[in-house]
N, C-alpha and C positions, 0 to 999 in steps of 0.2 A: 504494500500499499505504500503509495507517495501521498508525502503528507505537506499542503501547498500553504503558504503564507502570501498573500495579496496584499499589495501595497497601493493603494487610491482607489475608490470606490466613486469615481463621478461619472464622466458619460460612459465610458466603456468598462470598467470596473464590475459593475453588475453582472454584464452580461459574462464577463469571464468567470464570475463566482459562480455563476447559472450552470455555465458548461464545464467548469471543473467536478461540479456536483456531481454533474450527470456522466462523468466518465468515468469507467468502469477502473479500477485500478488507483482513483487517487479519491483523496478528500481534502476540502479547505479547513484547514488548523485555525488560520487566524487572519482578519481584515485589519487594514491599519487605516486610518484616513484622519486629517488634522481636524475634520468638521462631525462633532459629537452628533449633528442631525444625522449626517448619511450613517455614522456609524448604529446611530437609533434604528436607522431601517436595514441593516442589517440583522442587528438581533430581534427586530418585526417578523422578518424572513424565515432567519437562518437562527434559532435560539441556541443551537449547539456550538456556533462558530465564534470561537473568543475574538473580542475586538479590542483596539487599541489607539492612542494616537501617537503614539512614539514607534518610528519605524525601526529602532534598534530591536524592538522586542520582537518582531519579525528577523531581522536580520541573524538575530545571534540565539535564538529558539532553540535547541536539540531537539524539539519535536517536532521542527522542520526542516522538508529535505529538498524544495523546490521554492524561490519566489516569482512570482509576478510581479513586474514592475510597471504597474499602470497608471503612469505619472508624467508631468510635461519632460518634454525630449532634455531642458537643461539639468534635469535632476537625474537621467538614467545613469550616467558615469559613476559616480558616488555611490548610488543604491547597489547596481548590479556588480561592482567591486567589492563592497563591502558584502555581498552575500557569496561570491566566490571565496574571499577568502574565509570565511566563515564554514566553506564544504557546499554550498546550495546550489543547486542547478538552476536557472535564471533565465525566465522567458520574461522578453521585455517589448514594449509597445514600442512600432514603428514612429520616426526613425531609430535606429539602434542607438547611435548617439550625436552628440553636438558635430564631431569632428572625427577626422579620419585617425587622427593618432589615440584619443580616447576610445578607440575601435579598436585597433591593432592590440592596446598594452590589454583590453579585458580578452580576448582573444587569447594571446599568449600566456593571461592567468589561468584561463578555463584550461586549454590543453595541459598546462604543469599540475593544473589539481585533477585531471580527469573528468573533468565537469562538463556538462552539456550545455551550449546557449542556444536558444530559439528565436529570432526575433520573429513580430507578431507579421509576416508578410501573409495576413488572411486570405487574398484572393487566391492563392495559390492553390488552396483548399475548396474554391468553388467547383461544382461540375462543369462549370464553360471552361476554364482556364485549363483544369485536368483532358477536357475533350480538346481542346486547340493542342496543346504539347501533343496527343496523342496524335492528331494531325498531322504534324509538322514533325514527327517522329515515323510517321510511316509514309512520307513524302507525299501525302494527296496533294501538296499546294505545289511541291516541286523547291527548288532554288529560292530563296526569300531574298525580296526586293527591299522590301518598306514593311514599318511599324507605325501607322497615324493611331493616335488616342486623341480624344476630346472629354474633357472631366471639368465640368462648369453648371456654377450653381450660384445661388443669391444667398451669402455668406456659406460656413460661420466663419466670421472675422474670425483670428487668433491675434493674441497678443504679444506674444513672445516668438512668434515666426512667421515668415512671408506664406505665401500661398502654395510655393514649390516647396516647402520643407513639410508642409499641411498636407498638400494631393497628390503631388507627384510621386511620393513613396511608393503608393500604390501602382501606380503604370511602371516605375521603375524596377520595381521589384518583378513583378510579371514580366516584361521585355527582359529582363537577364535572366527570367525563368526559359522563356523561349526560344531566344535567338542564341544560338550555339558558339556564333563568332566572338570575340572579345571587342569590349566596348574601350575607341582609343581616345574619344574628343568630345566636348561639348562646349555649344555655344547657348547663351541664354539672354533672352530678352524679354523687359518687363517696366513697368512702372506702378509709381507708389500714388495711390489717390486718397486715402481715407484716413488711415490711423501708424502711417511711417514705415509701413512695411507693403512690397510691391504682392499687391491684388490681383494682378492680371500678369499672366509671364508665357513666353512660346520658349520649351525648349526644343535643340536638336542634336541627337548621339549620332556620330560617325561610330562606326564598326571597322574591323579589320578585313572584312570584305568591302561585298559593295552594300550590303544589305545601312538602311540610314532610317532613323527614327525619329516622329517630331510630335510632341506633347504640348499641349495646350491646356492651361489651369488659370483657373478664373472663379473669383467669389462676388464678381458685379454681372453675371450671366442672370436674365430677365427668368429665364428657363433651365431645366436642370437637364444636363446631355452627361451620357455616359456610352460613348461607342468608340470603338477600335476597329480599324480596318488593316488587314495584313495582306500584302500584296505577293504572291508568287508564281513563280516562272509555268505553273500547271493551272492551278486556280488561286482565285481570291476569297477573301474572308469579312464578313461583319459581324462583331461582337455587339449586339446592345444591351448592356446590362438592365433595362430598364424593361425589357419583354419580358413579359410574364411567363411565357411559353418558349416561344420562338426565339433563344437568345441569340444562336449562333446559326448564320447562314454562309452557306459556301455557293458561289458563284464559278460557274465552267465560264470563264470570261478572261480572255486574257489576248496578247499582241505575239505575233510569229514573223521572224524573220525568214524571208526565203531566199533573198541574194544579198551579200553583205560587202558586194566589191563596187566601194566606191558609195556616194551620199546619193548621187544622180539616178543612180542604176537601184537603188535599194527596195526591195518590195517588200513592204508590209502588209498583212493579211489579219485581221480583227476577230476574236474568235468568240461566240457569244452564244453559249448552249445553256443547261439548264442550271435551274437553283435547290438548292434542298437542305433543310435544315435536320439535323442529325440528333437523334434524344440525349439530352444532358440533364444528368441526376439531378434531384431537386434535394438539398439536403443542405443543413446547417455547417458552413465552412467554418466558423469558429469552433463547433463542436468537434470537427473532425480532425483540425489543428491541435486542439490539444489531447484528443486522444493518441495523434501521432508523438506528440510531447512526451507524452508518458511512455508511451511505448520506445520512442527511443533512450530515455532514460533507463527503462527496465532491460532493453536489450544491449545497450551501449552501444549504440549507434548515432550516426554524423546526421542530423537533418540537412534537408536541402535547404530549408531556410536558417542557416547557421550563423554564427559570428561572421563567416567570411561573405555568407550573401550580403548578409547585413551593411557589410563592410564596404562591399563594392557600390551599394546604392548611395550609401554616405561618399563616397568619393564623388558620386556624378552631382547629388546634391551641393557638395561644399565646391565643384567647378562650377556647376551653374551659378552661384551665388558670385564666383570670381568673374564668371564673364558677363552678368548684368552690368557689375560695376564699373566694365570697361565698355560698354554699349556691345555687348554681343561679340565681343573676340575671341576666336577659338581658344579653349584653353584644355590641355592635354591631361589624358588620365593617366 
């Protein structure tokens, strides 16, 4: 039985506690939050769970095997480091850390202690992303050309990070999981309008092959959009996460070059075939992720969303911030 301590019971914390409670082989032992009101809610819903306003009670307790850090990003490093130093496995809300140096220090410490780090890249455990990974692995799309994602809505404005650090970790973690080539450089542009942080931004990621990725994140959109396009040599894919049923649609559309001898003689034919929507399993991604976390601890396995995966995302976020400050200048990873 993996005994879990949860630090942070705000927006995401209740979902973490509820799902850990439902995972076979784990139980929530203690919840920490600075707000007495939040802890009263814990006591009402889970009378058997201990509560505290002091994070050290969770981090040093011999009754706890793993700690879930569900707090603002600027607190992640100190809390995760202390948990690892006290022999606890760590589950950290995205993004992993505030900078690459912090991520690398935590990875090194976990390896030294033989402990598991998992970064909360929840979307990797959705039926849609699993299906996309399967389609790419099976070469249904063929050689990938591009990844184009739009993640926009009105709010929620954050006070400690910009829109890139708030929304882009979702897309960057998905992109990192799906594209086998190595990300080499990032260019980003953005603008600040309301609270001192960029509230709209555009990221371009260049890979070692010819794949290019573009991500649009925005807190100032009148509508909520969650759409990703993946273009391949054989097929093209559209993922609309707001669709209730047909989340993924695959289009047999593309371009074939029949003669490459000179620009003026180049013959281009356009292919437009069928569209189909594969069945996507509908289950709660966070439940699957936490179940996987418990299994990785029990079986001493390395998660797909480990510290290294979290660090790669932080590298791209850090590069995006540098690029924005230089009005879109290319920053190499």
